[in-house]
C-alpha positions as CSV (number, residue, x, y, z in Angstrom):
1,M,107.8,18.8,90.0
2,K,105.0,19.1,92.4
3,I,103.9,22.5,93.5
4,F,104.9,22.0,97.1
5,E,108.5,21.3,95.9
6,L,108.9,24.9,94.5
7,P,111.6,27.0,96.0
8,T,110.4,30.1,97.9
9,Q,109.7,33.1,95.7
10,K,110.0,31.2,92.5
11,T,107.3,31.4,89.8
12,A,106.1,28.3,88.1
13,I,103.7,27.4,85.3
14,V,101.0,24.8,86.2
15,K,101.3,21.8,83.9
16,S,98.5,19.6,85.2
17,V,95.9,19.3,88.0
18,T,94.8,15.7,88.6
19,H,93.1,15.7,92.0
20,P,91.1,12.6,92.6
21,S,88.2,14.5,94.1
22,E,86.2,16.3,91.4
23,Q,85.0,18.9,93.9
24,M,88.6,19.7,95.0
25,Q,89.8,19.8,91.4
26,Q,87.0,22.3,90.5
27,R,87.9,24.3,93.6
28,L,91.6,24.5,92.5
29,Y,90.5,25.7,89.1
30,D,88.2,28.3,90.7
31,L,91.1,29.6,92.7
32,G,93.2,30.0,89.5
33,I,95.3,26.9,89.6
34,Y,94.8,25.4,86.2
35,P,97.1,24.3,83.3
36,G,99.0,27.3,81.9
37,G,98.4,29.5,85.0
38,K,101.3,31.0,87.0
39,V,101.9,30.3,90.7
40,K,104.6,31.5,93.2
41,L,105.4,30.0,96.6
42,V,105.4,32.9,99.0
43,L,105.2,31.5,102.5
44,I,105.9,28.2,104.3
45,S,104.3,27.4,107.7
46,P,106.6,26.5,110.6
47,K,105.8,22.8,110.1
48,D,106.1,22.9,106.3
49,D,102.4,22.4,105.8
50,P,100.4,24.2,104.6
51,K,102.2,26.5,102.2
52,A,101.0,29.8,100.8
53,Y,101.0,30.5,97.0
54,E,100.4,33.7,95.1
55,V,97.9,32.9,92.3
56,R,96.4,35.7,90.1
57,G,97.3,38.4,92.7
58,T,95.8,36.5,95.6
59,V,97.6,34.5,98.3
60,I,96.0,31.1,99.0
61,A,97.1,28.3,101.4
62,L,97.3,24.7,100.2
63,R,98.0,21.6,102.3
64,N,100.6,19.2,100.8
65,E,98.0,16.5,100.7
66,D,96.1,18.5,98.0
67,A,99.2,20.1,96.4
68,Q,100.6,16.7,95.5
69,Y,98.2,16.5,92.6
70,I,99.5,19.8,91.0
71,D,102.4,19.5,88.6
72,V,104.4,22.6,87.8
73,E,107.4,23.7,85.8
74,L,109.7,26.5,86.9
75,G,109.1,29.7,85.0
76,D,112.6,29.8,83.4
77,E,112.2,26.1,82.3
78,A,108.8,26.8,80.9
79,N,110.1,29.6,78.8
80,G,112.9,27.5,77.4
81,K,115.7,29.2,79.3
């Protein structure tokens, strides 16, 4: 699933980041969004874009146009439950 499809307050594991812009891909990595990292959807704006995610103890906002390149797996699924 894409990161923007996460249910609110659910933790997920990042599976891949494939942004076509090298600069944006590096920016996502620098923010802590990289394969194996944990993310949690914490807030959704009134128009559903952007959404705020907790990453490594910090809340960051991502627009869906950038979030579409981030694949995640729900925490329970990632742990084999």
